[in-house]
Structures are given as C-alpha cells and as structure tokens.
N, C-alpha and C positions, 0 to 999 in steps of 0.2 A: 816618289821620293822616299828614301829610307833614312832612318836615324839609328845610330848605334848606341847601345847601353852596355857599359862595362859590368860584367857580373862574374865574380869569383875567377878573375884572371882570363875570361874569354869574352868575346864580343858577341852580343845577341842583337840581331837586327829586327826592327819593327817597321812596318809600313806606317805612313802618316795616318791612315784610317785606324790602324790598331792603336796608335798613340792617342788619337782623339777619343776612341772608344774607352780606353783605360781612364783617361782624364774625366770623361763623362760619368763613368762608374764611380770614381772617387768623389766627384761632385755630388752625385745622387746620395751616396752613403753619408757624406757630411751633412747634406740637407736633411736627411732622415733623422740623423742623430740630434741635430739642432732642434728640429720640429718636435721630436719625442721629449727632449729636455724641457722645451717651452711648455708642452702639453702637461708634463708632470708638475711643473711649477704652477700653472694655472689651476690644475685640479687640486693641488695641495692648498691653494689659497682660498678655495671655495668652501663655504659653509653648507651644511646639508640639513634639511628638515624633511621629516617623513610623516606619513599619515595613512589613513584608510577611510575611503569614502565611496559609497554606492557600489560596494563589492570590488573596488579597485584599490590596489596598493599604489601609493604616491610617494615619489621622491623629488625634491626640489633643491637644486644647488644654486647658490648665489655667491658671486665673487666681485661684484662691483663693476664689472665690464661686460661687454656684449658676449653672450654665450655662443658656443660652437657645437653643432649637432654631432660632429665627429667624435667628441668626447664620449658619447654614448655608443655609437655604432662601432668605433674601433675597439672600445673596451669590451663590448658584448655584441658581436655580429649576429648572434642568435636572435636578437630582437627583431631582425628584419630578413635574415636569410630564409628563403623558402616561403616567404609571405608576400602579401600585396599591399602597396602603399598608395594612399590618396594624399597627394601633396596639396595642402591648403594654403601654404605660404612658402615662398622661396625668395630670399633676398628682399623681403617685405612686400612681395607681389606674387603674381601668378608665375608658375614655372612653365616655360614653353619648351617641350622636348625638341631636340634637333631631328633632322630627317633620319639620321642613323638610329636615334632612340625610337622614333616612330616605327622604323623598320624592325626594331627588336621587340615591339609590342606595346610601347607607351601610347596612351591615348590622352587627348585633351578635351575636356567638356567645360566650356565657359572658363572660369578662373581656376578650375581644378585640373590636376594632371594625375592620371592613373598609371601605375607601373604594372609591368608583367610580373611574374613570380621572380623575386629578387634572387640573383645568383651570387652577387658580390657587393660589398659595401662601396667599393670603388666606383661603381656605376651610378651612385646616388649623389645628387647635388646638395652641397652643404655650405653655401656662401654666408649663412647667418640670417637671422630672423626667419627661421624655417619652422614649419609645423606639419607633422605627418600623422595620419590616422592609419594604423596598421591592422590588416585583416588576414584571417586564415584563407579566405576565398576571394576570388576576383569579384569586384563590386560593380553593380550597375550605377548609373549616374544618380547621385543623391546630393543635394546641396550640403556643403561643409563650410561653416563660417570659420575664419581664422581669428586668433586671439593674441598671438605673440607680438603683433604690431601695436598693441596697447602698451605704452611704456610702463614698466613696473608691474606688469601682469603677473599674478601669482595664482597657481591652481589650489593653493592651500588657504587662501583668504576666506574668511567667514562672513565678510561684510560687503564686498564689492559686487556690484551688479554684473560686471563682466565675468567674474568668476562663477556666479550663479548661471549665467547664460552658457558658459563653457560646460558646466556639469549637466545642464539640461540637454545639451547636444550629445554629450558622451552617453548619457543614459538612453537617449533616443536611438543613436546609431550603433551602440554596443561594439565598438572596436576592441581588438585584443589589447592594443597599446595605443597611447598617444604620446608622441615625442615632440618636444618643443625647445627652441633655442631663441630667446629674445634678449631683452635688456632690462634688468641684469640677471635674469634667471634662466636656468636650464632645467627642464623637468621631464620626468617619466611617469606616466600613468598606465598601469598595467593590471590585467587579471591574472598574470603569471607570477605567483608568489616566489617560485624558484629563481626566476630571472631578477625579480626585485631584490631578493636577498643577496644574490651574487653581485649586483651592482652596488648596493649600499654597503655590504661588508667589504668589498674591494676598496671603496672610497675611504672607509674608516681605517683600513689597514694602511692606506697610503698617506694617512694623516690629513685627509681632506675634510673630516668632520670636526666641528668645534662646538 
C-alpha cells in the first residue's frame, strides 16, 4: 500500500514500510532528546564530593534518588572502552549474561560476571544498583564483594564499617577504577587523575556541584 505526501506542488509516494521507518526514526529522536534532558536535570541536581584515598581519586555524587551508572559511562566512555569489567552487582544482584553475551566473551563465575574487552558502552548493563571493578587486563576469578546494595553507602565515609571493608577490597584487588550506582550515591574511584579531572570538571561546569 502506498501513501501520498504533498511536497512543493508535487506528490511524493512512500510505501507503508517507509512511513513506519520514518515514524520510528522520529520517535527515537524524541526519546533521545527527552532522555538527555532528564539526564541533564538529574546531573544538575546532584551534589559532588571529592577526595583522595589509598592512591585513588574519588568522586561521589548524591541527588536524593537512585543513581544510574550511565551518567558516568555516557559522559566518559574512556572509563571502560578497551578495558575489562568485573560486574559485582547488577540490579541489586548477580548479572547473568545472555547466550549472545557469552558468545561474545562474557564469563560467569558464581555471583560475578566478567566482560571481554569493552568495545562500546551500549553493551553494558546499567539497570541500577550496579557495581563494576574495571581492569586493564582480563582477570582470573577472584571474589569481589559488592557494596552498593547497602542503602546510603558512601565511599567517602570515614566511620562506617562497610566503607572500611570496601577500601580493604580495593587495596587488595588494585583495580584501575571502581564505578558504583546505588541509593542515593553515584561514585567513581580511580587511579587515573586525568579522567577524574575530566569527570569532576565537567560536572562543575554543568552546575552539578554545590
């Protein structure tokens, strides 16, 4: 079936499939614009705290709502592109790679999922209550405890036992970065000062620091 569209005095015909494709493209564009606007609003509402501990640069954002890992990976894909991730938490529990993911190189050991070398941030699961340990090299199986499922967990706390346990694990495992999205904080722990500066400076320029 064909439909006609009047364009500058002449009739242009589209097939139904072409019309559907154009409508889907417009829908996707509108969805992306709305998502980006919401993300900017969320980022602008977050407060940021920074620190330096055990040779790691630390940034922690808090906005009063559940955090989303995509705020880190979309703003700075270099955190994970070309690196290997151990997923310690995904949606408050273990991440189970699909058969397609397994075919692409993902591995599952107990409650942990190990990624192949990351090629794109789109391939990474970010449902919320996520915790990733990022490495330069593929890792053998080593236990990684998760901490984002403790409500109110903060990597910058100086008194809580869970924070102490987190830093004991970081010092023992020596990841390049640790990324976490819990409630109500989003955090980045990294040995890469350049990426740390890029993330925190960008947040301040967007009005996200208070």
